[in-house]
C-alpha atoms as one frame of an Amber mdcrd trajectory, in Angstrom:
protein
  16.222  51.433  -2.748  18.984  51.912  -5.053  19.163  53.331  -8.968  22.149
  51.855 -10.654  24.214  54.060 -13.419  22.122  52.135 -16.226  18.862  53.405
 -14.625  17.777  50.028 -13.259  15.979  50.095  -9.760  16.862  47.757  -7.179
  15.779  47.266  -3.679  12.761  47.277  -1.534   9.911  49.825  -0.981   7.103
  48.662   1.192   6.028  45.162  -0.023   7.406  45.779  -3.318  10.863  44.484
  -4.390  12.547  45.778  -7.538  15.302  44.170  -9.557  16.478  43.714 -13.067
  16.923  40.401 -15.004  18.674  40.763 -18.072  17.130  43.640 -19.940  13.932
  43.582 -18.031  12.961  45.536 -15.164  11.036  43.475 -12.806   8.786  44.560
  -9.791   7.157  41.916  -7.728   5.483  41.332  -4.147   7.887  40.908  -1.308
   7.752  37.187  -0.449   5.533  36.463   2.452   6.844  34.359   5.449   4.324
  31.817   6.666   4.372  30.541  10.163   2.938  26.983  10.725   0.039  26.890
  13.188  -0.161  24.145  15.818  -2.772  22.425  13.485  -0.534  22.320  10.493
   2.531  21.038  12.515   0.340  18.090  13.805  -0.921  17.251  10.363   2.672
  17.371   8.920   3.719  15.045  11.767   0.732  12.665  11.172   1.691  12.551
   7.506   5.242  11.723   8.322   4.030   8.921  10.527   1.761   7.671   7.707
   4.593   7.682   5.291   6.796   5.837   7.681   4.159   3.071   8.341   3.726
   2.894   4.472   7.335   2.074   4.046   7.000  -0.922   6.625   3.948  -2.226
   5.090   5.621  -2.065   1.438   8.534  -3.850   3.137   6.808  -6.609   4.799
   4.444  -7.392   1.776   7.295  -7.256  -0.780   6.475 -10.971  -1.779   2.841
  -9.791  -2.641   3.533  -6.712  -4.786   7.141  -7.956  -6.163   7.950  -4.299
  -6.906   5.348  -4.461  -9.861   3.018  -1.401  -8.665   1.860   1.335 -10.372
   3.597   4.882 -10.142   1.057   6.396  -7.589   0.951   3.429  -5.293   3.333
   4.796  -2.716   1.254   8.176  -2.558  -1.986   6.191  -2.570  -1.000   3.862
   0.263   0.326   6.748   2.471  -3.133   8.591   1.830  -5.031   5.356   2.919
  -3.020   5.011   5.926  -3.738   8.443   6.991  -7.426   7.994   6.432  -7.044
   4.578   8.512  -5.447   6.676  11.447  -7.969   9.671  11.057 -10.808   7.366
  11.126 -10.484   6.640  15.120 -11.620  10.118  16.584 -10.046   9.212  19.705
  -6.248   9.530  18.161  -4.454  12.655  19.298  -3.539  14.801  16.188   0.320
  14.983  15.896   0.602  11.584  17.844  -1.580   9.065  15.589  -0.516   5.675
  14.953  -1.631   3.041  12.657  -2.134   0.520  15.386  -5.169   2.609  16.998
  -6.655   3.394  13.571  -9.523   1.556  11.697  -7.339  -1.031  10.050 -10.361
  -2.404   8.018  -9.940   0.598   6.054  -6.828  -0.897   4.314  -8.823  -3.913
   3.091  -8.873  -4.396  -0.713  -6.056  -1.820  -1.299  -4.930  -2.512  -4.795
  -0.970  -2.278  -5.312  -1.574  -1.953  -8.957  -4.689   0.040 -10.395  -3.921
  -1.520 -13.776  -4.770  -4.999 -12.628  -7.437  -5.257  -9.955  -7.574  -8.594
  -8.269 -11.569  -8.441  -8.378 -11.112  -8.615 -12.224  -9.101 -11.829 -12.125
 -10.729 -13.496  -9.121 -14.590 -14.042  -8.659 -14.279 -15.193  -5.344 -13.156
 -13.448  -2.155 -10.623 -14.380   0.698 -12.286 -13.995   4.254 -10.548 -13.235
   7.203 -11.428 -13.358  10.923  -9.552 -13.109  14.121 -11.202 -14.379  17.443
 -10.567 -13.287  21.158  -8.071 -16.073  21.422  -5.948 -14.286  18.633  -6.691
 -17.162  16.198  -6.406 -15.708  12.625  -8.697 -17.570  10.254  -8.108 -17.226
   6.412 -10.943 -18.835   4.570 -10.586 -19.656   0.818 -13.990 -20.377  -0.428
 -14.719 -23.230  -2.875 -14.298 -22.149  -6.490 -14.714 -23.647  -9.911 -11.268
 -22.937 -11.796 -12.665 -22.491 -15.362 -15.296 -20.262 -14.384 -13.853 -18.264
 -11.312 -10.465 -17.332 -12.401  -8.982 -15.318 -15.214  -6.436 -16.993 -17.356
  -3.876 -15.601 -19.593  -3.375 -17.572 -23.171   0.326 -17.428 -22.493   0.260
 -18.900 -19.249   0.553 -22.639 -18.443   0.163 -22.272 -14.917  -1.054 -19.618
 -12.389  -0.274 -19.323  -8.641  -2.506 -17.870  -6.128  -0.453 -16.640  -3.372
  -1.631 -15.783   0.174   0.669 -14.541   2.766   0.308 -13.002   6.178   3.118
 -10.885   7.837   3.306  -9.429  11.200   4.954  -5.846  11.705   6.212  -4.877
  15.098   6.103  -1.303  14.565   7.994  -0.279  17.777  10.745  -2.517  17.033
  10.851  -2.028  13.163  10.533  -5.877  13.010   8.786  -8.097  10.474   7.954
 -11.845  10.694   6.285 -14.434   8.573   2.705 -15.731   9.999   1.845 -17.864
   7.213   2.414 -18.447   3.450   0.201 -20.465   0.908   0.315 -20.928  -2.600
  -2.614 -22.421  -4.855  -1.150 -23.807  -7.789  -3.406 -24.104 -10.909  -2.651
 -25.943 -14.097  -4.075 -23.850 -16.897  -4.319 -26.965 -19.177  -6.403 -28.755
 -16.838  -9.179 -26.243 -15.909 -12.048 -28.382 -15.332 -13.717 -29.273 -11.726
 -13.782 -27.387  -8.402 -11.152 -26.536  -5.806 -12.604 -27.387  -2.410 -12.883
 -24.690   0.355  -9.888 -24.513   2.726  -9.252 -22.910   6.055  -5.748 -21.865
   7.170  -5.907 -21.263  10.898  -2.787 -19.456  12.828  -2.251 -18.807  16.373
  -1.243 -15.178  16.568  -0.436 -15.020  20.376   3.445 -14.970  19.483   2.869
 -11.673  17.693   1.099  -9.646  20.209   2.045  -5.823  19.830   2.250  -6.375
  16.191   0.007  -5.289  13.253  -0.787  -8.555  10.853  -1.346  -7.845   7.345
  -2.679 -10.212   4.747  -1.703  -9.972   1.152  -2.960 -11.723  -2.001  -1.636
 -11.764  -5.434  -1.899 -13.650  -8.700   0.951 -15.026 -10.575   0.944 -16.194
 -14.130   3.993 -18.326 -15.396   5.039 -19.832 -18.383   7.427 -23.088 -18.303
   7.712 -23.598 -22.144  11.591 -23.361 -21.571  11.685 -25.971 -18.935  11.526
 -23.832 -16.025   8.900 -21.378 -14.672   9.062 -17.877 -16.253   7.005 -15.141
 -14.273   4.714 -13.197 -16.865   3.680 -10.624 -14.451   4.712  -6.908 -15.060
   3.924  -3.395 -14.035   1.231  -3.650 -16.583  -0.212  -6.791 -15.114   0.198
  -7.895 -11.557  -3.004  -8.294  -9.444  -2.118  -7.864  -5.827  -3.891  -6.317
  -2.867  -4.332  -6.299   1.028  -7.024  -8.618   2.101  -7.086  -7.196   5.663
  -5.087  -6.255   8.686  -5.594  -6.869  12.598  -3.838  -5.436  15.526  -2.860
  -8.151  17.848  -3.205  -7.288  21.427
């Protein structure tokens, strides 16, 4: 402890610290040092891994979200990945991986909370993976003027379904399938028949396959297609994910 010539007290007494800031004498508790427990270190490691996996997913589904996501999307995705990994009780804390998590918990993750895909499409894309690693993407029959939401300014809309494979161990991304359903907003009557997209995924063993869905609105009044989507309106989500073994 030291008393300066101007009467100010500076120094340490017990768990108190005295110092002077400007004309004010400050006395506060001594900062405590916290030591991380094994549990907190493991939790921190798993969160870091979830963030890393989130980066992979954002990169591989960039054609789905087009960077038109809400400001909280990154943290929301990392949090959902962490829940996905923790949902498997057999995982070892501090060594959790996405491949061993319950991947179905990533289904219907919305990239933009301002425009939920379920508010724009009244039908659901169904996914399945059989024992031979055949991925089936089923698009149901739907009525164009009833089951999809249009924008008055749009002359055309495109429903994009793309599947991507992430080899996490090698930080590699590959295209599995890409499908566009184009709808003329000036010709809305009638039905679109059901369609199944089948892909042999044996070439992607050791990878996790993600299927993304997005709805694009376009206007071609200037002689070329202009995308109307923005951060305020971009329906896009993860339809599902599968571990290919």
